C-alpha positions as CSV (number, residue, x, y, z in Angstrom):
1,M,141.3,119.2,91.4
2,I,137.6,119.2,90.5
3,N,135.5,117.3,93.2
4,Y,133.1,115.1,91.4
5,L,131.1,114.0,94.5
6,F,127.4,115.2,94.4
7,S,126.1,117.1,97.3
8,K,123.9,115.0,99.5
9,K,121.4,118.1,99.6
10,A,121.0,117.8,95.7
11,G,118.4,114.9,96.2
12,L,117.5,112.1,93.7
13,A,116.2,114.2,90.8
14,L,119.1,116.4,90.9
15,I,121.4,113.5,90.7
16,F,119.4,112.1,88.0
17,V,120.0,115.3,85.9
18,A,123.4,115.7,87.1
19,A,124.4,112.4,85.8
20,C,123.8,113.4,82.6
21,G,125.8,116.2,82.8
22,L,128.9,114.2,83.9
23,L,128.1,111.8,81.0
24,A,129.1,114.6,78.7
25,C,125.7,115.6,77.4
26,N,126.0,118.4,74.8
27,S,124.0,120.7,76.3
28,D,123.4,123.0,73.0
29,E,122.0,119.9,71.5
30,Q,120.1,118.6,74.3
31,K,117.6,121.5,74.5
32,T,115.6,119.6,77.0
33,A,113.7,119.8,80.3
34,F,113.2,117.0,82.9
35,L,109.7,116.1,84.2
36,E,108.8,113.9,87.4
37,I,105.3,112.6,87.6
38,R,104.1,112.2,91.2
39,L,100.9,111.4,92.9
40,T,99.3,112.4,96.0
41,D,95.6,112.9,97.2
42,A,93.5,114.6,99.6
43,P,91.8,112.9,102.3
44,G,88.6,110.9,101.7
45,D,86.4,109.0,104.3
46,Y,87.7,105.6,103.5
47,Q,90.2,102.9,104.8
48,E,91.6,102.4,101.3
49,V,91.2,104.0,97.6
50,N,93.1,101.6,95.4
51,I,93.6,103.1,91.8
52,D,95.1,101.0,89.2
53,I,97.6,103.2,87.0
54,Q,98.8,101.8,83.9
55,G,100.0,104.2,81.6
56,I,100.8,108.0,81.3
57,E,101.3,109.9,78.1
58,V,101.9,113.6,78.0
59,N,101.7,116.1,75.1
60,A,104.4,118.5,74.5
61,S,103.4,119.8,71.1
62,D,100.5,121.8,69.3
63,D,99.3,118.7,67.7
64,E,96.6,117.3,70.1
65,Q,96.3,114.1,67.8
66,N,99.5,113.0,67.3
67,G,101.8,114.7,69.8
68,W,101.6,112.4,72.6
69,K,104.6,110.8,74.2
70,S,104.3,107.9,76.5
71,I,106.1,108.1,79.9
72,E,107.8,104.9,81.4
73,I,106.2,104.5,84.7
74,E,105.9,102.1,87.7
75,K,102.6,100.5,86.8
76,G,100.5,99.2,89.7
77,V,97.8,99.6,92.4
78,Y,98.1,102.7,94.6
79,D,96.5,103.3,97.7
80,L,95.8,107.2,97.5
81,L,95.0,107.3,101.5
82,K,98.7,106.6,101.9
83,L,99.6,109.7,99.9
84,T,97.8,112.4,102.1
85,G,99.4,115.2,104.2
86,G,101.8,116.4,101.9
87,I,103.1,112.7,100.9
88,D,103.4,112.0,97.4
89,T,105.0,109.2,95.2
90,L,107.0,109.0,92.1
91,L,105.3,107.5,89.0
92,G,107.9,108.0,86.4
93,R,110.3,110.4,84.9
94,A,110.7,111.9,81.4
95,E,113.1,113.9,79.2
96,L,111.1,116.4,77.0
97,P,111.8,119.0,74.6
98,S,111.8,122.3,76.3
99,G,108.7,124.5,75.7
100,K,105.0,124.0,76.5
101,I,103.3,120.9,77.6
102,S,99.5,121.1,77.4
103,Q,97.9,117.8,78.3
104,L,98.8,114.5,80.1
105,R,96.9,111.4,79.5
106,L,96.2,109.0,82.5
107,K,95.5,105.6,81.5
108,L,93.6,103.2,84.2
109,G,93.5,99.5,84.6
110,T,90.2,97.6,86.0
111,N,91.8,96.8,89.5
112,N,90.4,99.9,91.2
113,S,88.6,99.3,94.6
114,I,87.7,101.1,97.9
115,K,87.5,99.6,101.5
116,R,85.3,101.1,104.0
117,N,83.8,99.7,107.4
118,D,86.5,96.9,106.7
119,A,84.6,96.1,103.6
120,V,86.2,95.9,99.9
121,R,84.0,97.0,96.9
122,D,85.0,97.2,93.5
123,L,84.9,100.8,91.7
124,A,83.4,100.4,88.1
125,T,85.8,102.3,85.7
126,P,84.3,103.5,82.6
127,S,86.1,102.2,79.3
128,G,87.1,105.9,78.5
129,Q,89.1,106.1,81.5
130,Q,91.1,103.0,80.5
131,S,91.8,104.6,77.2
132,G,93.0,107.8,78.6
133,L,91.8,110.5,80.9
134,K,92.8,113.7,79.7
135,L,94.2,116.2,82.1
136,N,95.0,120.1,81.2
137,V,98.5,120.9,82.3
138,K,99.5,124.2,80.3
139,A,102.9,124.8,81.7
140,D,106.1,126.1,80.0
141,L,109.2,123.9,80.6
142,A,112.7,125.7,80.4
143,A,115.7,123.6,79.0
144,G,117.8,122.1,81.8
145,V,115.5,122.3,84.7
146,V,113.7,119.7,86.6
147,Y,109.9,120.1,87.2
148,K,107.5,118.2,89.3
149,L,104.1,117.4,87.7
150,L,102.0,116.7,90.9
151,L,98.6,114.8,90.2
152,D,96.4,115.7,92.9
153,F,93.7,113.1,93.1
154,D,90.6,114.2,95.2
155,A,89.2,110.6,96.4
156,A,86.2,111.9,98.1
157,R,84.9,113.9,95.0
158,S,86.2,110.9,92.7
159,I,84.0,108.3,94.1
160,V,80.3,107.8,93.3
161,A,77.8,106.0,95.0
162,T,75.4,104.3,92.7
163,G,73.0,102.4,95.1
164,S,73.0,98.8,96.0
165,D,76.4,99.2,97.8
166,K,78.0,99.9,94.5
167,F,80.4,102.4,93.3
168,N,81.8,104.4,90.3
169,L,85.1,105.9,89.8
170,K,85.0,109.1,88.0
171,P,88.3,110.9,88.8
172,V,88.7,114.3,89.9
173,I,92.5,115.5,89.4
174,R,94.2,118.5,89.8
175,T,97.7,118.9,88.1
176,I,100.1,121.1,89.6
177,V,103.6,122.0,88.0
178,E,106.6,123.1,90.2
179,A,110.1,123.9,89.4
180,Q,112.5,121.9,91.4
181,S,115.7,123.3,90.0
182,G,117.5,126.1,87.9
183,A,120.0,125.9,85.4
184,I,123.2,128.2,83.9
185,K,123.7,128.8,80.1
186,G,126.2,130.8,78.0
187,M,128.6,130.7,75.3
188,V,132.3,130.6,75.2
189,T,134.6,132.6,72.7
190,P,136.9,131.7,71.1
191,I,135.0,128.5,70.2
192,A,138.2,126.6,69.3
193,S,138.8,126.7,73.3
194,T,135.8,123.9,73.8
195,P,136.1,123.9,77.6
196,A,134.6,121.7,79.9
197,V,132.4,123.9,82.1
198,Y,131.8,123.0,85.7
199,A,129.1,124.4,88.5
200,I,130.6,123.9,91.8
201,A,129.1,124.7,95.1
202,G,131.6,124.7,98.2
203,Q,133.7,121.3,97.4
204,D,131.0,119.7,95.3
205,T,130.7,119.6,91.7
206,L,126.8,119.6,90.7
207,A,126.8,119.9,87.1
208,T,129.1,119.4,83.9
209,A,128.7,120.3,80.5
210,F,131.0,120.7,77.3
211,A,130.8,124.0,75.4
212,N,129.5,123.0,71.8
213,S,132.5,122.9,69.3
214,T,130.2,124.6,66.5
215,T,128.5,127.4,68.6
216,G,130.4,127.7,71.8
217,K,127.2,127.3,73.7
218,Y,126.8,125.4,77.1
219,L,124.0,124.7,79.6
220,L,124.5,123.3,83.1
221,R,121.4,121.7,84.3
222,G,119.5,120.4,87.1
223,L,121.2,123.0,89.6
224,P,119.5,123.7,93.2
225,P,119.1,127.4,93.9
226,G,122.2,129.4,95.4
227,D,125.5,130.6,94.2
228,Y,128.0,128.8,92.1
229,K,131.6,129.1,91.1
230,V,131.6,128.4,87.3
231,T,134.9,126.9,86.2
232,F,136.0,126.7,82.5
233,E,138.6,124.1,81.6
234,P,139.7,124.7,77.9
235,G,141.9,122.6,75.6
236,E,145.4,122.8,75.1
237,G,146.7,126.6,74.6
238,F,144.1,128.1,76.7
239,S,143.8,129.2,80.2
240,Q,141.5,128.3,83.0
241,K,138.6,130.6,83.4
242,I,136.5,131.0,87.2
243,V,133.2,133.0,87.4
244,E,132.0,133.3,90.6
245,P,129.3,134.0,92.0
246,V,127.0,133.1,89.7
247,T,123.3,133.1,91.2
248,V,120.8,130.2,90.2
249,S,117.0,130.6,91.1
250,L,114.2,128.1,91.2
251,G,112.8,127.6,87.9
252,V,115.3,130.4,86.0
253,V,117.7,129.6,83.5
254,T,120.7,132.1,84.3
255,D,122.6,133.2,81.4
256,M,125.9,134.3,81.7
257,G,126.3,135.8,78.3
258,S,129.7,135.6,76.4
259,I,132.6,134.5,78.3
260,T,136.2,134.8,76.8
261,I,138.7,132.2,77.4
262,H,142.1,133.5,77.0
263,P,145.4,131.9,75.9
């Protein structure tokens, strides 16, 4: 009996992806990657640096004018100084077509401020930043892999004193893209066997897919690095097939090639 319990070590991001597999997403048609957008900061000489984030868009196409996709995020004011020393916070998640991602557009609200010497001062925010501050990303996203896009906000360099105890916000942000998982792909023959495919680590099933009924292809997504037992459970008239070990590496889609399912 296949154990459908997720490993506790998989993490919330991997549960997000694996859940799609358990809901029978057809991996041959779902040629997508998963992106988590997170916010962090380098320390600055302030008690608080409050940034009002109201929207994020990413461009995953070659069309710089019309290729933007809006990402659902947790809008609100974030104190950057709570996000130092390796701490970050999740802004939002997105499912994107695999391939290149070129730019991100960050939309800021007007409720930005700093606190220093126990006094709170507003940060003047240019209208261009409210319509969208463009950041270059330039990363390749592989189908089935979870990525973290880290917005590393440099608070110290982003705040400019203008005199008379007034300050402007001119964001200095570095983007960092890191793979958080790997994946397994392949195809089965004969196509008529249409098996369910499971990636199993120990007693835990971490991803499930179904071979495409037209091409025989499958993709097991969002897998932590490690060795897996890949089990094929075909339809009536065919026998179970088990392949192990299949090694998954971070940011890599392991290709199992063609797997034959016997009667």
